[in-house]
PDB file of N, CA, C and O in Angstrom:
ATOM      1  N   MET A   1      16.632 -36.127 -43.073  1.00  0.00           N
ATOM      2  CA  MET A   1      16.267 -36.007 -41.616  1.00  0.00           C
ATOM      3  C   MET A   1      16.033 -34.565 -41.206  1.00  0.00           C
ATOM      4  O   MET A   1      17.052 -33.878 -41.291  1.00  0.00           O
ATOM      5  N   GLU A   2      15.299 -34.139 -40.919  1.00  0.00           N
ATOM      6  CA  GLU A   2      15.447 -32.428 -40.683  1.00  0.00           C
ATOM      7  C   GLU A   2      16.092 -31.836 -38.925  1.00  0.00           C
ATOM      8  O   GLU A   2      15.700 -32.549 -38.001  1.00  0.00           O
ATOM      9  N   LYS A   3      16.526 -31.262 -38.737  1.00  0.00           N
ATOM     10  CA  LYS A   3      16.866 -31.219 -37.510  1.00  0.00           C
ATOM     11  C   LYS A   3      15.807 -30.540 -36.664  1.00  0.00           C
ATOM     12  O   LYS A   3      15.404 -29.513 -37.211  1.00  0.00           O
ATOM     13  N   GLU A   4      15.118 -30.850 -35.264  1.00  0.00           N
ATOM     14  CA  GLU A   4      14.151 -30.048 -34.889  1.00  0.00           C
ATOM     15  C   GLU A   4      14.954 -28.714 -33.951  1.00  0.00           C
ATOM     16  O   GLU A   4      15.863 -28.563 -33.134  1.00  0.00           O
ATOM     17  N   ALA A   5      13.908 -27.905 -34.716  1.00  0.00           N
ATOM     18  CA  ALA A   5      14.050 -26.153 -33.497  1.00  0.00           C
ATOM     19  C   ALA A   5      14.397 -26.598 -32.100  1.00  0.00           C
ATOM     20  O   ALA A   5      13.579 -27.252 -31.453  1.00  0.00           O
ATOM     21  N   ARG A   6      15.741 -26.228 -31.536  1.00  0.00           N
ATOM     22  CA  ARG A   6      15.533 -25.862 -30.416  1.00  0.00           C
ATOM     23  C   ARG A   6      14.501 -24.670 -29.263  1.00  0.00           C
ATOM     24  O   ARG A   6      14.919 -23.513 -29.308  1.00  0.00           O
ATOM     25  N   ARG A   7      13.320 -24.892 -28.353  1.00  0.00           N
ATOM     26  CA  ARG A   7      12.932 -24.287 -27.375  1.00  0.00           C
ATOM     27  C   ARG A   7      13.598 -23.056 -27.195  1.00  0.00           C
ATOM     28  O   ARG A   7      14.783 -22.890 -27.485  1.00  0.00           O
ATOM     29  N   PRO A   8      12.867 -22.200 -26.726  1.00  0.00           N
ATOM     30  CA  PRO A   8      13.759 -21.376 -25.750  1.00  0.00           C
ATOM     31  C   PRO A   8      13.714 -21.555 -24.165  1.00  0.00           C
ATOM     32  O   PRO A   8      12.821 -22.177 -23.591  1.00  0.00           O
ATOM     33  N   ILE A   9      14.530 -21.082 -23.681  1.00  0.00           N
ATOM     34  CA  ILE A   9      14.295 -21.851 -22.428  1.00  0.00           C
ATOM     35  C   ILE A   9      12.546 -21.359 -21.471  1.00  0.00           C
ATOM     36  O   ILE A   9      11.797 -22.147 -20.894  1.00  0.00           O
ATOM     37  N   ALA A  10      12.362 -19.740 -21.632  1.00  0.00           N
ATOM     38  CA  ALA A  10      10.881 -19.475 -21.090  1.00  0.00           C
ATOM     39  C   ALA A  10      10.912 -17.951 -22.410  1.00  0.00           C
ATOM     40  O   ALA A  10      11.944 -17.649 -23.010  1.00  0.00           O
ATOM     41  N   SER A  11       9.847 -17.365 -22.563  1.00  0.00           N
ATOM     42  CA  SER A  11       9.394 -16.628 -23.499  1.00  0.00           C
ATOM     43  C   SER A  11       9.829 -15.024 -21.943  1.00  0.00           C
ATOM     44  O   SER A  11      10.366 -15.195 -20.849  1.00  0.00           O
ATOM     45  N   ALA A  12       9.364 -13.847 -22.492  1.00  0.00           N
ATOM     46  CA  ALA A  12       9.923 -12.824 -21.448  1.00  0.00           C
ATOM     47  C   ALA A  12       7.950 -13.464 -20.688  1.00  0.00           C
ATOM     48  O   ALA A  12       7.722 -13.528 -19.480  1.00  0.00           O
ATOM     49  N   SER A  13       7.350 -13.665 -21.312  1.00  0.00           N
ATOM     50  CA  SER A  13       5.929 -13.907 -20.670  1.00  0.00           C
ATOM     51  C   SER A  13       5.848 -14.971 -20.189  1.00  0.00           C
ATOM     52  O   SER A  13       5.399 -14.691 -19.077  1.00  0.00           O
ATOM     53  N   ALA A  14       6.009 -16.493 -20.231  1.00  0.00           N
ATOM     54  CA  ALA A  14       6.576 -16.786 -19.485  1.00  0.00           C
ATOM     55  C   ALA A  14       7.147 -17.505 -18.464  1.00  0.00           C
ATOM     56  O   ALA A  14       6.899 -18.599 -17.958  1.00  0.00           O
ATOM     57  N   ARG A  15       8.273 -16.329 -18.200  1.00  0.00           N
ATOM     58  CA  ARG A  15       8.444 -16.637 -17.085  1.00  0.00           C
ATOM     59  C   ARG A  15       7.885 -15.817 -15.329  1.00  0.00           C
ATOM     60  O   ARG A  15       7.179 -14.809 -15.302  1.00  0.00           O
ATOM     61  N   GLY A  16       8.200 -16.258 -14.535  1.00  0.00           N
ATOM     62  CA  GLY A  16       7.464 -15.555 -13.450  1.00  0.00           C
ATOM     63  C   GLY A  16       8.543 -15.673 -12.420  1.00  0.00           C
ATOM     64  O   GLY A  16       9.501 -16.365 -12.074  1.00  0.00           O
ATOM     65  N   SER A  17       7.785 -14.515 -12.099  1.00  0.00           N
ATOM     66  CA  SER A  17       8.513 -14.648  -9.702  1.00  0.00           C
ATOM     67  C   SER A  17       8.184 -14.863  -9.180  1.00  0.00           C
ATOM     68  O   SER A  17       7.008 -14.797  -8.823  1.00  0.00           O
ATOM     69  N   ARG A  18       9.813 -15.635  -8.447  1.00  0.00           N
ATOM     70  CA  ARG A  18       9.110 -16.621  -8.131  1.00  0.00           C
ATOM     71  C   ARG A  18       9.343 -16.739  -6.660  1.00  0.00           C
ATOM     72  O   ARG A  18       8.158 -16.421  -6.556  1.00  0.00           O
ATOM     73  N   THR A  19       9.917 -16.962  -4.841  1.00  0.00           N
ATOM     74  CA  THR A  19      10.526 -16.511  -4.007  1.00  0.00           C
ATOM     75  C   THR A  19      11.000 -17.418  -3.001  1.00  0.00           C
ATOM     76  O   THR A  19      10.512 -18.129  -2.122  1.00  0.00           O
ATOM     77  N   CYS A  20      12.360 -17.073  -3.547  1.00  0.00           N
ATOM     78  CA  CYS A  20      13.478 -17.889  -2.465  1.00  0.00           C
ATOM     79  C   CYS A  20      12.982 -18.619  -1.544  1.00  0.00           C
ATOM     80  O   CYS A  20      12.300 -18.053  -0.690  1.00  0.00           O
ATOM     81  N   ARG A  21      13.234 -20.386  -1.447  1.00  0.00           N
ATOM     82  CA  ARG A  21      13.075 -21.124   0.475  1.00  0.00           C
ATOM     83  C   ARG A  21      13.964 -20.334   1.152  1.00  0.00           C
ATOM     84  O   ARG A  21      13.884 -20.329   2.381  1.00  0.00           O
ATOM     85  N   ALA A  22      14.617 -19.809   0.725  1.00  0.00           N
ATOM     86  CA  ALA A  22      15.830 -19.560   1.802  1.00  0.00           C
ATOM     87  C   ALA A  22      16.301 -18.061   2.681  1.00  0.00           C
ATOM     88  O   ALA A  22      16.771 -18.104   3.818  1.00  0.00           O
ATOM     89  N   CYS A  23      16.125 -17.074   2.092  1.00  0.00           N
ATOM     90  CA  CYS A  23      16.143 -15.736   1.671  1.00  0.00           C
ATOM     91  C   CYS A  23      14.694 -14.847   1.947  1.00  0.00           C
ATOM     92  O   CYS A  23      14.662 -13.782   2.563  1.00  0.00           O
ATOM     93  N   GLY A  24      13.561 -15.506   1.372  1.00  0.00           N
ATOM     94  CA  GLY A  24      12.132 -15.014   1.087  1.00  0.00           C
ATOM     95  C   GLY A  24      11.903 -14.220  -0.752  1.00  0.00           C
ATOM     96  O   GLY A  24      10.864 -14.024  -1.382  1.00  0.00           O
ATOM     97  N   ARG A  25      13.211 -13.967  -1.087  1.00  0.00           N
ATOM     98  CA  ARG A  25      13.351 -12.842  -1.905  1.00  0.00           C
ATOM     99  C   ARG A  25      12.864 -13.325  -2.779  1.00  0.00           C
ATOM    100  O   ARG A  25      13.159 -14.506  -2.960  1.00  0.00           O
ATOM    101  N   PRO A  26      11.838 -12.637  -3.796  1.00  0.00           N
ATOM    102  CA  PRO A  26      11.050 -12.695  -5.173  1.00  0.00           C
ATOM    103  C   PRO A  26      12.495 -12.319  -5.774  1.00  0.00           C
ATOM    104  O   PRO A  26      13.366 -11.611  -5.270  1.00  0.00           O
ATOM    105  N   TYR A  27      12.486 -13.173  -7.301  1.00  0.00           N
ATOM    106  CA  TYR A  27      13.189 -14.180  -7.788  1.00  0.00           C
ATOM    107  C   TYR A  27      12.592 -14.021  -9.275  1.00  0.00           C
ATOM    108  O   TYR A  27      11.364 -13.937  -9.298  1.00  0.00           O
ATOM    109  N   GLU A  28      13.236 -13.965 -10.503  1.00  0.00           N
ATOM    110  CA  GLU A  28      13.239 -14.178 -12.079  1.00  0.00           C
ATOM    111  C   GLU A  28      13.509 -15.938 -11.970  1.00  0.00           C
ATOM    112  O   GLU A  28      14.340 -16.513 -11.268  1.00  0.00           O
ATOM    113  N   TYR A  29      12.465 -16.558 -12.953  1.00  0.00           N
ATOM    114  CA  TYR A  29      12.843 -17.869 -13.482  1.00  0.00           C
ATOM    115  C   TYR A  29      12.411 -18.483 -14.406  1.00  0.00           C
ATOM    116  O   TYR A  29      11.230 -18.807 -14.279  1.00  0.00           O
ATOM    117  N   PRO A  30      12.944 -18.810 -15.388  1.00  0.00           N
ATOM    118  CA  PRO A  30      14.097 -19.207 -15.256  1.00  0.00           C
ATOM    119  C   PRO A  30      14.671 -17.807 -16.280  1.00  0.00           C
ATOM    120  O   PRO A  30      14.175 -16.937 -16.996  1.00  0.00           O
ATOM    121  N   VAL A  31      15.953 -18.230 -15.835  1.00  0.00           N
ATOM    122  CA  VAL A  31      16.799 -16.587 -16.637  1.00  0.00           C
ATOM    123  C   VAL A  31      17.818 -17.880 -17.704  1.00  0.00           C
ATOM    124  O   VAL A  31      18.166 -19.034 -17.452  1.00  0.00           O
ATOM    125  N   PRO A  32      18.073 -16.785 -19.194  1.00  0.00           N
ATOM    126  CA  PRO A  32      18.715 -17.797 -19.535  1.00  0.00           C
ATOM    127  C   PRO A  32      20.508 -17.631 -18.937  1.00  0.00           C
ATOM    128  O   PRO A  32      21.134 -16.620 -19.257  1.00  0.00           O
ATOM    129  N   ARG A  33      21.228 -18.819 -18.001  1.00  0.00           N
ATOM    130  CA  ARG A  33      21.949 -18.434 -18.146  1.00  0.00           C
ATOM    131  C   ARG A  33      22.783 -18.731 -16.740  1.00  0.00           C
ATOM    132  O   ARG A  33      23.881 -19.229 -16.494  1.00  0.00           O
ATOM    133  N   GLY A  34      21.210 -17.918 -15.575  1.00  0.00           N
ATOM    134  CA  GLY A  34      20.896 -17.636 -14.933  1.00  0.00           C
ATOM    135  C   GLY A  34      21.557 -18.680 -13.692  1.00  0.00           C
ATOM    136  O   GLY A  34      21.458 -19.857 -14.036  1.00  0.00           O
ATOM    137  N   ALA A  35      22.016 -18.550 -12.726  1.00  0.00           N
ATOM    138  CA  ALA A  35      22.434 -19.596 -11.309  1.00  0.00           C
ATOM    139  C   ALA A  35      21.485 -19.835 -10.980  1.00  0.00           C
ATOM    140  O   ALA A  35      21.585 -20.979 -10.538  1.00  0.00           O
ATOM    141  N   ALA A  36      19.948 -19.321 -10.812  1.00  0.00           N
ATOM    142  CA  ALA A  36      18.808 -19.781  -9.750  1.00  0.00           C
ATOM    143  C   ALA A  36      18.313 -20.961 -10.699  1.00  0.00           C
ATOM    144  O   ALA A  36      18.427 -21.410 -11.840  1.00  0.00           O
ATOM    145  N   THR A  37      17.533 -21.218  -9.173  1.00  0.00           N
ATOM    146  CA  THR A  37      16.946 -22.559  -9.540  1.00  0.00           C
ATOM    147  C   THR A  37      14.992 -22.469  -9.383  1.00  0.00           C
ATOM    148  O   THR A  37      14.156 -21.580  -9.548  1.00  0.00           O
ATOM    149  N   ARG A  38      14.962 -23.778  -9.024  1.00  0.00           N
ATOM    150  CA  ARG A  38      13.390 -23.677  -9.166  1.00  0.00           C
ATOM    151  C   ARG A  38      12.701 -23.169  -7.783  1.00  0.00           C
ATOM    152  O   ARG A  38      11.661 -22.682  -7.339  1.00  0.00           O
ATOM    153  N   PHE A  39      13.929 -23.596  -7.428  1.00  0.00           N
ATOM    154  CA  PHE A  39      12.844 -23.190  -5.495  1.00  0.00           C
ATOM    155  C   PHE A  39      13.900 -21.923  -5.000  1.00  0.00           C
ATOM    156  O   PHE A  39      13.436 -20.977  -4.364  1.00  0.00           O
ATOM    157  N   TYR A  40      15.882 -22.014  -5.474  1.00  0.00           N
ATOM    158  CA  TYR A  40      16.623 -20.853  -4.662  1.00  0.00           C
ATOM    159  C   TYR A  40      16.808 -19.992  -5.798  1.00  0.00           C
ATOM    160  O   TYR A  40      16.925 -20.240  -6.998  1.00  0.00           O
ATOM    161  N   CYS A  41      16.806 -18.746  -5.032  1.00  0.00           N
ATOM    162  CA  CYS A  41      17.630 -17.636  -5.981  1.00  0.00           C
ATOM    163  C   CYS A  41      18.816 -18.192  -6.007  1.00  0.00           C
ATOM    164  O   CYS A  41      19.221 -19.279  -5.596  1.00  0.00           O
ATOM    165  N   ALA A  42      19.872 -16.370  -7.114  1.00  0.00           N
ATOM    166  CA  ALA A  42      20.893 -16.884  -7.676  1.00  0.00           C
ATOM    167  C   ALA A  42      21.952 -17.180  -6.197  1.00  0.00           C
ATOM    168  O   ALA A  42      22.783 -18.082  -6.089  1.00  0.00           O
ATOM    169  N   ALA A  43      21.566 -15.993  -5.039  1.00  0.00           N
ATOM    170  CA  ALA A  43      22.573 -16.151  -3.650  1.00  0.00           C
ATOM    171  C   ALA A  43      22.178 -16.567  -2.987  1.00  0.00           C
ATOM    172  O   ALA A  43      22.479 -16.345  -1.815  1.00  0.00           O
ATOM    173  N   CYS A  44      21.482 -17.217  -3.266  1.00  0.00           N
ATOM    174  CA  CYS A  44      21.231 -18.631  -1.838  1.00  0.00           C
ATOM    175  C   CYS A  44      21.792 -20.125  -2.598  1.00  0.00           C
ATOM    176  O   CYS A  44      21.790 -21.165  -1.941  1.00  0.00           O
ATOM    177  N   THR A  45      22.171 -20.105  -3.753  1.00  0.00           N
ATOM    178  CA  THR A  45      22.650 -21.151  -4.724  1.00  0.00           C
ATOM    179  C   THR A  45      24.179 -20.691  -4.475  1.00  0.00           C
ATOM    180  O   THR A  45      24.798 -21.755  -4.454  1.00  0.00           O
ATOM    181  N   THR A  46      24.825 -19.946  -4.334  1.00  0.00           N
ATOM    182  CA  THR A  46      26.082 -20.146  -3.480  1.00  0.00           C
ATOM    183  C   THR A  46      26.250 -20.856  -2.407  1.00  0.00           C
ATOM    184  O   THR A  46      26.953 -21.861  -2.513  1.00  0.00           O
ATOM    185  N   LEU A  47      25.524 -20.452  -0.817  1.00  0.00           N
ATOM    186  CA  LEU A  47      25.201 -21.612   0.231  1.00  0.00           C
ATOM    187  C   LEU A  47      25.623 -23.554  -0.406  1.00  0.00           C
ATOM    188  O   LEU A  47      25.442 -24.241  -1.411  1.00  0.00           O
ATOM    189  N   ASP A  48      26.254 -23.681   0.978  1.00  0.00           N
ATOM    190  CA  ASP A  48      26.324 -24.856   1.039  1.00  0.00           C
ATOM    191  C   ASP A  48      25.539 -25.646   1.298  1.00  0.00           C
ATOM    192  O   ASP A  48      25.289 -25.626   2.503  1.00  0.00           O
ATOM    193  N   GLU A  49      24.911 -26.476   0.679  1.00  0.00           N
ATOM    194  CA  GLU A  49      23.894 -27.060   1.032  1.00  0.00           C
ATOM    195  C   GLU A  49      22.916 -27.304   2.196  1.00  0.00           C
ATOM    196  O   GLU A  49      21.701 -27.108   2.161  1.00  0.00           O
ATOM    197  N   PRO A  50      23.593 -27.733   3.163  1.00  0.00           N
ATOM    198  CA  PRO A  50      23.775 -27.745   4.816  1.00  0.00           C
ATOM    199  C   PRO A  50      22.798 -27.100   4.952  1.00  0.00           C
ATOM    200  O   PRO A  50      21.664 -27.504   5.206  1.00  0.00           O
ATOM    201  N   VAL A  51      23.306 -25.619   4.729  1.00  0.00           N
ATOM    202  CA  VAL A  51      23.350 -24.081   5.174  1.00  0.00           C
ATOM    203  C   VAL A  51      22.005 -24.078   4.337  1.00  0.00           C
ATOM    204  O   VAL A  51      21.177 -24.251   5.231  1.00  0.00           O
ATOM    205  N   ARG A  52      21.711 -24.038   3.845  1.00  0.00           N
ATOM    206  CA  ARG A  52      21.057 -23.516   2.907  1.00  0.00           C
ATOM    207  C   ARG A  52      19.314 -24.350   3.296  1.00  0.00           C
ATOM    208  O   ARG A  52      18.258 -23.723   3.212  1.00  0.00           O
ATOM    209  N   ARG A  53      19.383 -25.422   3.592  1.00  0.00           N
ATOM    210  CA  ARG A  53      18.508 -26.070   4.761  1.00  0.00           C
ATOM    211  C   ARG A  53      18.507 -25.947   5.323  1.00  0.00           C
ATOM    212  O   ARG A  53      17.443 -26.284   5.842  1.00  0.00           O
ATOM    213  N   VAL A  54      19.061 -25.593   5.861  1.00  0.00           N
ATOM    214  CA  VAL A  54      18.532 -24.885   7.529  1.00  0.00           C
ATOM    215  C   VAL A  54      17.965 -22.921   7.970  1.00  0.00           C
ATOM    216  O   VAL A  54      17.499 -22.279   8.912  1.00  0.00           O
ATOM    217  N   VAL A  55      18.323 -22.766   6.860  1.00  0.00           N
ATOM    218  CA  VAL A  55      17.825 -21.209   6.314  1.00  0.00           C
ATOM    219  C   VAL A  55      16.245 -21.812   6.017  1.00  0.00           C
ATOM    220  O   VAL A  55      15.166 -21.668   6.591  1.00  0.00           O
ATOM    221  N   ALA A  56      16.497 -22.225   5.351  1.00  0.00           N
ATOM    222  CA  ALA A  56      15.459 -22.579   4.490  1.00  0.00           C
ATOM    223  C   ALA A  56      14.049 -23.033   5.645  1.00  0.00           C
ATOM    224  O   ALA A  56      12.849 -22.859   5.433  1.00  0.00           O
ATOM    225  N   ARG A  57      14.655 -23.599   6.774  1.00  0.00           N
ATOM    226  CA  ARG A  57      13.518 -24.348   7.809  1.00  0.00           C
ATOM    227  C   ARG A  57      13.477 -23.174   8.259  1.00  0.00           C
ATOM    228  O   ARG A  57      12.331 -22.736   8.156  1.00  0.00           O
ATOM    229  N   LEU A  58      14.346 -22.278   8.818  1.00  0.00           N
ATOM    230  CA  LEU A  58      13.293 -21.100   9.292  1.00  0.00           C
ATOM    231  C   LEU A  58      12.781 -19.840   8.835  1.00  0.00           C
ATOM    232  O   LEU A  58      12.242 -18.781   9.157  1.00  0.00           O
ATOM    233  N   GLN A  59      13.227 -20.508   7.951  1.00  0.00           N
ATOM    234  CA  GLN A  59      12.179 -19.198   6.513  1.00  0.00           C
ATOM    235  C   GLN A  59      11.278 -19.678   6.478  1.00  0.00           C
ATOM    236  O   GLN A  59      10.623 -18.675   6.194  1.00  0.00           O
ATOM    237  N   ARG A  60      10.095 -20.939   6.552  1.00  0.00           N
ATOM    238  CA  ARG A  60       9.604 -21.794   7.372  1.00  0.00           C
ATOM    239  C   ARG A  60       8.512 -21.175   7.869  1.00  0.00           C
ATOM    240  O   ARG A  60       7.406 -20.677   7.656  1.00  0.00           O
ATOM    241  N   GLN A  61       9.956 -21.644   9.169  1.00  0.00           N
ATOM    242  CA  GLN A  61       8.475 -21.050  10.533  1.00  0.00           C
ATOM    243  C   GLN A  61       8.373 -19.790  10.572  1.00  0.00           C
ATOM    244  O   GLN A  61       7.287 -19.263  10.813  1.00  0.00           O
ATOM    245  N   ILE A  62       9.855 -18.843  10.268  1.00  0.00           N
ATOM    246  CA  ILE A  62       9.335 -17.211  10.820  1.00  0.00           C
ATOM    247  C   ILE A  62       7.905 -16.979   8.965  1.00  0.00           C
ATOM    248  O   ILE A  62       7.109 -16.044   9.051  1.00  0.00           O
ATOM    249  N   ARG A  63       7.862 -17.652   7.968  1.00  0.00           N
ATOM    250  CA  ARG A  63       6.564 -17.269   7.680  1.00  0.00           C
ATOM    251  C   ARG A  63       5.169 -17.879   8.273  1.00  0.00           C
ATOM    252  O   ARG A  63       4.022 -17.776   7.838  1.00  0.00           O
ATOM    253  N   ARG A  64       5.549 -18.378   9.126  1.00  0.00           N
ATOM    254  CA  ARG A  64       4.446 -19.292   9.272  1.00  0.00           C
ATOM    255  C   ARG A  64       4.039 -18.680  10.950  1.00  0.00           C
ATOM    256  O   ARG A  64       2.913 -18.852  11.417  1.00  0.00           O
ATOM    257  N   LEU A  65       5.512 -17.730  11.969  1.00  0.00           N
ATOM    258  CA  LEU A  65       4.807 -17.259  12.804  1.00  0.00           C
ATOM    259  C   LEU A  65       4.765 -15.672  12.357  1.00  0.00           C
ATOM    260  O   LEU A  65       4.501 -14.637  12.968  1.00  0.00           O
ATOM    261  N   SER A  66       5.004 -15.859  11.511  1.00  0.00           N
ATOM    262  CA  SER A  66       3.776 -14.420  10.601  1.00  0.00           C
ATOM    263  C   SER A  66       2.766 -14.764  10.006  1.00  0.00           C
ATOM    264  O   SER A  66       1.830 -13.966  10.061  1.00  0.00           O
ATOM    265  N   VAL A  67       2.631 -15.619   9.487  1.00  0.00           N
ATOM    266  CA  VAL A  67       0.177 -15.730   9.597  1.00  0.00           C
ATOM    267  C   VAL A  67      -0.419 -15.626  11.236  1.00  0.00           C
ATOM    268  O   VAL A  67      -1.409 -15.096  11.740  1.00  0.00           O
ATOM    269  N   GLU A  68       0.687 -16.391  11.743  1.00  0.00           N
ATOM    270  CA  GLU A  68       0.027 -17.094  13.385  1.00  0.00           C
ATOM    271  C   GLU A  68      -0.093 -15.431  14.045  1.00  0.00           C
ATOM    272  O   GLU A  68      -1.036 -15.135  14.778  1.00  0.00           O
ATOM    273  N   VAL A  69       1.093 -14.326  13.637  1.00  0.00           N
ATOM    274  CA  VAL A  69       0.616 -13.044  14.041  1.00  0.00           C
ATOM    275  C   VAL A  69       0.056 -12.927  14.014  1.00  0.00           C
ATOM    276  O   VAL A  69      -0.634 -12.919  15.034  1.00  0.00           O
ATOM    277  N   ASP A  70      -0.697 -12.538  12.165  1.00  0.00           N
ATOM    278  CA  ASP A  70      -1.649 -12.362  12.029  1.00  0.00           C
ATOM    279  C   ASP A  70      -3.144 -11.917  12.594  1.00  0.00           C
ATOM    280  O   ASP A  70      -3.860 -11.049  13.093  1.00  0.00           O
ATOM    281  N   LYS A  71      -2.942 -13.712  11.912  1.00  0.00           N
ATOM    282  CA  LYS A  71      -4.010 -14.003  12.498  1.00  0.00           C
ATOM    283  C   LYS A  71      -5.404 -13.593  14.189  1.00  0.00           C
ATOM    284  O   LYS A  71      -6.582 -13.559  14.545  1.00  0.00           O
ATOM    285  N   LEU A  72      -3.917 -13.384  14.603  1.00  0.00           N
ATOM    286  CA  LEU A  72      -4.436 -13.292  16.291  1.00  0.00           C
ATOM    287  C   LEU A  72      -3.948 -11.320  16.253  1.00  0.00           C
ATOM    288  O   LEU A  72      -4.134 -10.764  17.335  1.00  0.00           O
ATOM    289  N   ALA A  73      -3.641 -10.821  15.621  1.00  0.00           N
ATOM    290  CA  ALA A  73      -4.296  -9.191  15.831  1.00  0.00           C
ATOM    291  C   ALA A  73      -5.658  -8.681  14.610  1.00  0.00           C
ATOM    292  O   ALA A  73      -6.276  -7.620  14.513  1.00  0.00           O
ATOM    293  N   ALA A  74      -5.718  -9.657  14.006  1.00  0.00           N
ATOM    294  CA  ALA A  74      -7.128  -9.264  13.497  1.00  0.00           C
ATOM    295  C   ALA A  74      -8.169 -10.183  14.314  1.00  0.00           C
ATOM    296  O   ALA A  74      -9.338 -10.187  13.927  1.00  0.00           O
ATOM    297  N   ARG A  75      -7.761 -11.038  15.535  1.00  0.00           N
ATOM    298  CA  ARG A  75      -8.240 -11.507  16.490  1.00  0.00           C
ATOM    299  C   ARG A  75      -8.544 -10.869  17.647  1.00  0.00           C
ATOM    300  O   ARG A  75      -9.355 -11.068  18.552  1.00  0.00           O
ATOM    301  N   VAL A  76      -7.644  -9.993  17.396  1.00  0.00           N
ATOM    302  CA  VAL A  76      -6.979  -8.617  18.970  1.00  0.00           C
ATOM    303  C   VAL A  76      -8.189  -7.598  18.536  1.00  0.00           C
ATOM    304  O   VAL A  76      -8.872  -7.105  19.434  1.00  0.00           O
ATOM    305  N   ASP A  77      -8.592  -7.123  16.487  1.00  0.00           N
ATOM    306  CA  ASP A  77      -8.687  -5.677  15.977  1.00  0.00           C
ATOM    307  C   ASP A  77     -10.030  -6.047  16.159  1.00  0.00           C
ATOM    308  O   ASP A  77     -10.758  -5.143  16.568  1.00  0.00           O
ATOM    309  N   ALA A  78     -10.572  -7.202  15.951  1.00  0.00           N
ATOM    310  CA  ALA A  78     -12.181  -7.594  15.639  1.00  0.00           C
ATOM    311  C   ALA A  78     -12.652  -7.550  17.257  1.00  0.00           C
ATOM    312  O   ALA A  78     -13.590  -6.890  17.703  1.00  0.00           O
ATOM    313  N   ALA A  79     -11.607  -8.568  18.132  1.00  0.00           N
ATOM    314  CA  ALA A  79     -12.695  -8.270  19.753  1.00  0.00           C
ATOM    315  C   ALA A  79     -13.059  -6.616  19.968  1.00  0.00           C
ATOM    316  O   ALA A  79     -14.095  -6.068  20.344  1.00  0.00           O
ATOM    317  N   GLY A  80     -11.719  -6.066  19.554  1.00  0.00           N
ATOM    318  CA  GLY A  80     -11.904  -4.794  20.217  1.00  0.00           C
ATOM    319  C   GLY A  80     -12.601  -3.766  19.821  1.00  0.00           C
ATOM    320  O   GLY A  80     -12.699  -2.639  20.305  1.00  0.00           O
ATOM    321  N   ARG A  81     -13.086  -4.251  18.888  1.00  0.00           N
ATOM    322  CA  ARG A  81     -14.378  -3.441  18.149  1.00  0.00           C
ATOM    323  C   ARG A  81     -15.954  -3.562  18.412  1.00  0.00           C
ATOM    324  O   ARG A  81     -16.904  -2.803  18.219  1.00  0.00           O
ATOM    325  N   THR A  82     -15.756  -5.350  19.143  1.00  0.00           N
ATOM    326  CA  THR A  82     -17.780  -5.168  19.633  1.00  0.00           C
ATOM    327  C   THR A  82     -17.270  -5.951  21.263  1.00  0.00           C
ATOM    328  O   THR A  82     -17.772  -7.035  21.562  1.00  0.00           O
ATOM    329  N   GLY A  83     -16.097  -5.168  22.358  1.00  0.00           N
ATOM    330  CA  GLY A  83     -15.430  -4.791  23.421  1.00  0.00           C
ATOM    331  C   GLY A  83     -15.530  -6.266  23.774  1.00  0.00           C
ATOM    332  O   GLY A  83     -16.364  -6.502  24.648  1.00  0.00           O
ATOM    333  N   ARG A  84     -14.922  -7.227  23.329  1.00  0.00           N
ATOM    334  CA  ARG A  84     -15.125  -8.712  23.322  1.00  0.00           C
ATOM    335  C   ARG A  84     -14.059  -9.493  23.648  1.00  0.00           C
ATOM    336  O   ARG A  84     -13.205  -9.693  22.784  1.00  0.00           O
ATOM    337  N   ASP A  85     -13.903 -10.150  25.133  1.00  0.00           N
ATOM    338  CA  ASP A  85     -11.873  -9.744  25.351  1.00  0.00           C
ATOM    339  C   ASP A  85     -11.704 -11.097  24.713  1.00  0.00           C
ATOM    340  O   ASP A  85     -12.285 -12.181  24.679  1.00  0.00           O
ATOM    341  N   PRO A  86     -10.459 -10.423  24.144  1.00  0.00           N
ATOM    342  CA  PRO A  86      -9.757 -11.402  22.903  1.00  0.00           C
ATOM    343  C   PRO A  86      -9.465 -12.565  23.553  1.00  0.00           C
ATOM    344  O   PRO A  86      -9.372 -13.466  22.718  1.00  0.00           O
ATOM    345  N   ALA A  87      -9.276 -12.960  24.679  1.00  0.00           N
ATOM    346  CA  ALA A  87      -8.914 -14.351  24.408  1.00  0.00           C
ATOM    347  C   ALA A  87      -9.753 -15.678  24.764  1.00  0.00           C
ATOM    348  O   ALA A  87      -9.313 -16.729  25.230  1.00  0.00           O
ATOM    349  N   ARG A  88     -11.801 -15.175  24.238  1.00  0.00           N
ATOM    350  CA  ARG A  88     -12.128 -15.874  24.353  1.00  0.00           C
ATOM    351  C   ARG A  88     -12.425 -15.953  22.916  1.00  0.00           C
ATOM    352  O   ARG A  88     -12.999 -16.941  22.458  1.00  0.00           O
TER     353      ARG A  88
END
């Protein structure tokens, strides 16, 4: 019986840049023998799980609020060009 050849973890082209759920920084995954996981960068995997969970929740809220602020800014900008009240 022949031995099966080991599959490489991922080729350079298959690796992707991911965004850490906790800190929001981009990181490469998978990296052979790297500490990063599918969801967290190498730096955040060293955090305790409860801390990482709280930081990830705060990061989600920051992203959600940033999107909301961007939408409101676009709304005010569009209203300013048309001379309308942005509150309506």
